[in-house]
C-alpha positions, 0 to 999 in steps of 0.5 A: 100514821096508821091511817098511811098504813091503811091508806096502803092496803087501799092500793094493795087491795085493787081487786074485786070478785064476782062471779059465778060457780060451775057445777058441771064444770070440767078441765084443768080449773075445775076444782076452782071455778066458781064465785068466791066471796070474801069471809075474811079481810084483816089488816094487821098493823103490829097488835093492831087488828082491823076486821075490813068486812066489819068496816064496809069493804066487800070483795068477790071474785069469779074464776071462770073454766077458761082461766079468766077472771071478774069481779069487784073490791070495795074500799071504804072511804076510810081506808081509801088514799081519796078518802071516798068509797072506791070500787076496784075492778078485777079483771084478770087471769089466773093459773090453778096447779093442782099439784100444790092446790094453788091459784096464782093471779095476772090483773092489771089492777095493782093489788096483793091479790097478784103478789100472793100465792093464794091456797086452795083449801076445799070451797075457799081461797087462802091468801096472805099478804106480808108488808114491810109493816102490815100483814093483809089476810084474806079468806075467799069462800064459794058461794054456796048454791050458785051454778052456771047455766 
């Protein structure tokens, strides 16, 4: 039963992130442009909490000044439906709302990322997906010292 729930997680996590930050970016998306790496990926089922990063998951997402995304999510075989490690591309688009300091995503991959309104918290994006019997918490942090040339 737990494996079935965790397999569902792999479908929800059809997203990923890789990219670069822009130290001189201007425009409506300037506050969020950059490369974000997952520093927290936590699956909670009842009282059972799994650190997905420690289990081999990885997520990286690039937000460009043009409002597009690029990146990848790596899902360990233990959490994928196929039982094999999967890499899910995260290309798409995003909208940043500076008034509410939130980001929403529109991506081809069916994942929790596009179902969550992400809160901008300094150099982090925070999102929580509440499934019917589990919660997935993600915190992404902009990669320090990386700039767009």
